[in-house]
Phi, psi and omega in degrees: 000141178253130173249121177276107191233022180259225179100173182273344181054037186292341181262012183268013175059227183293347179274350180301131180088357181255329181198145176291135187297331180295338181258002183288121183294130174234119187052038174087351181226133175282167175300322178299315180299322179293322175298321179298315181301310184292320181296321179299324180293338180259010173094006176290129184253338181224133181228133173247128174254123183259129178237169182279331179211135184289142178220124184305329182292336181295327178299326178284316183292333182297327183239359182300126176079004179285114183285165176297147181287153178294153177060028175075012179287124181291147176293145179298152173284132184243131174238139173255118186241148180268128175206101180289163177117187182285169174306320179294321176301318181293319179296316180299313181297317183294318180297322176293318181298321182264359182057049181258125179259334178203174178053062176261119178273113187238135181230137173283127188287340184259018172233158177213139180200160179273093182245134176281099184294330179294318178294321179298319179294314185291331189294339180282357178286341177293129191295333184280351180246145176256317186228168182212149172230147174273136180230157177208159178273121183201172180251077181228136183273061175200152169051051182281143179229152169249136189233136171244101189068242176251007179266130175281123180261340180204141174231128182224142177263002179236080194268164159276175181261168177059048177226180177289133180234155174290125181284352182097008177248126181215148173248113182262121179273189185300316182292318179300318178291326178294325176297317179296326181288346174278354181107357177294146172280169189297312184295314175298326179294317177296319179298319180294318178295326177296315179299326184268002179072025183253005183243125182257149177252135173245110185279127181248144175273163174102189188264141172250129179236140175238128179270080187255341184204168177296329179293310180290332177296319179298316179290332181294333179305325185278339190240349183289329187302325182290347182263005181285322183300129184303325182250009186285000000 
């Protein structure tokens, strides 16, 4: 699994430039650590978190406070790797690094939600779909989608509020990765797959949180704890 955990952190106020927001501890666990916990419960054994510039403290924050998995399941091995550039640049580099041609499980590091990763993986087996994203109803200004059944009909990065949004979990198939290799950025690639009927939506229940600013970070303190449980 790939966690996109870099970025400019331009909305982090006085913390901008000091730490990547995906690694910022909230109630003792960063968003990255919460992704690790949930992924381990679904059988993910290796996770790479990509940042724009390596920082020794990130290796500690990536796994700090991650408890042992239930039923003796070992925690996934986590690596923090440096790869500058856009999210699409990072996905392209990672697929080459890992020799991945299809079925790349990609997660945005600064969001957290209760997503069934096994269902997300399996849903791409349907022949009419190439890739899939998890969506939920929430009030977040990013990754809005329009859905007809389980088919994504529209993907927009400039949304209205109180609609279905991308939770930040996606399974990119062979065609989706080929679009990125042409130089497309992630959001235009998702929009194109939606237009062509190749992008599937997996609707998830529960809360979606994005650690985008000090304001949302403060409110996240009260609500993130419930999303730690792998099946919660």
